[in-house]
C-alpha positions as CSV (number, residue, x, y, z in Angstrom):
1,M,-56.0,0.3,15.9
2,T,-54.9,-2.7,17.9
3,L,-53.3,-4.2,14.8
4,W,-51.4,-1.0,14.5
5,W,-49.9,-1.3,17.8
6,I,-49.1,-4.9,17.3
7,G,-47.4,-4.0,13.9
8,N,-45.3,-1.3,15.8
9,L,-44.4,-3.6,18.5
10,L,-43.4,-6.2,16.1
11,L,-41.3,-3.9,14.4
12,A,-39.7,-2.5,17.4
13,L,-38.9,-5.9,18.8
14,V,-38.2,-8.1,15.9
15,V,-37.4,-6.3,12.6
16,I,-35.2,-3.5,14.0
17,P,-33.0,-5.8,16.0
18,F,-32.7,-8.1,13.2
19,V,-31.7,-5.3,10.8
20,L,-29.1,-4.1,13.3
21,V,-27.5,-7.5,13.8
22,L,-27.2,-7.7,9.9
23,L,-25.7,-4.4,9.7
24,N,-23.3,-5.3,12.4
25,H,-22.3,-8.5,10.5
26,L,-21.8,-6.2,7.4
27,M,-19.7,-3.7,9.2
28,K,-17.0,-6.2,10.2
29,P,-15.9,-7.0,6.7
30,I,-16.0,-3.3,5.7
31,N,-13.8,-2.3,8.7
32,Q,-11.3,-5.1,7.7
33,I,-11.3,-3.7,4.1
34,G,-10.7,-0.2,5.4
35,R,-7.6,-1.5,7.5
36,E,-6.2,-3.5,4.5
37,A,-6.7,-0.4,2.2
38,D,-4.8,1.7,4.7
39,A,-2.0,-0.9,4.7
40,I,-1.8,-0.8,1.0
41,L,-1.7,2.9,1.0
42,A,1.1,3.0,3.5
43,G,3.1,0.4,1.3
44,G,2.5,2.4,-1.8
45,V,3.7,5.6,-0.1
46,T,6.9,3.8,0.9
47,I,7.5,2.5,-2.6
48,A,6.8,5.9,-4.0
49,S,9.4,7.4,-1.6
50,Q,11.9,4.7,-2.7
51,L,11.3,5.5,-6.4
52,D,12.5,9.1,-6.0
53,L,16.0,7.6,-5.3
54,L,16.1,6.1,-8.8
55,A,16.8,9.5,-10.2
56,G,20.3,9.2,-8.6
57,L,21.1,5.9,-10.6
58,V,21.7,7.7,-13.9
59,P,24.7,9.8,-12.6
60,T,25.8,6.9,-10.7
61,K,25.8,4.6,-13.8
62,E,27.7,7.4,-15.7
63,G,30.3,7.7,-12.8
64,V,30.7,4.0,-12.8
65,T,31.4,4.0,-16.6
66,K,34.0,6.7,-16.2
67,I,35.7,5.0,-13.2
68,R,35.8,1.7,-15.1
69,A,37.4,3.5,-18.1
70,G,40.0,4.9,-15.8
71,V,40.7,1.5,-14.1
72,L,41.1,-0.1,-17.5
73,A,43.5,2.6,-18.6
74,Y,45.4,2.3,-15.4
75,G,45.6,-1.5,-15.9
76,A,46.8,-1.0,-19.4
77,A,49.6,1.4,-18.1
78,L,50.5,-1.1,-15.5
79,D,50.9,-3.8,-18.2
80,K,53.1,-1.7,-20.2
81,I,55.4,-0.7,-17.1
82,L,55.7,-4.3,-16.1
């Protein structure tokens, strides 16, 4: 019975604190990974919101093409006049 109490005392005073220290050292990188993952997620959300604006590029490109054709026609007309 005495060995049982010595084993319990050894477990309580040595093994459990040692395991808690190891877990503490393990939690630091895990928390850092969590913070980095949150930052990556925030960046991804920002990029995704910017990608929604790409839909406006197609009408803009078509508009620029039409304006360019109009400017070229205006320039040709000016060349005829002058």
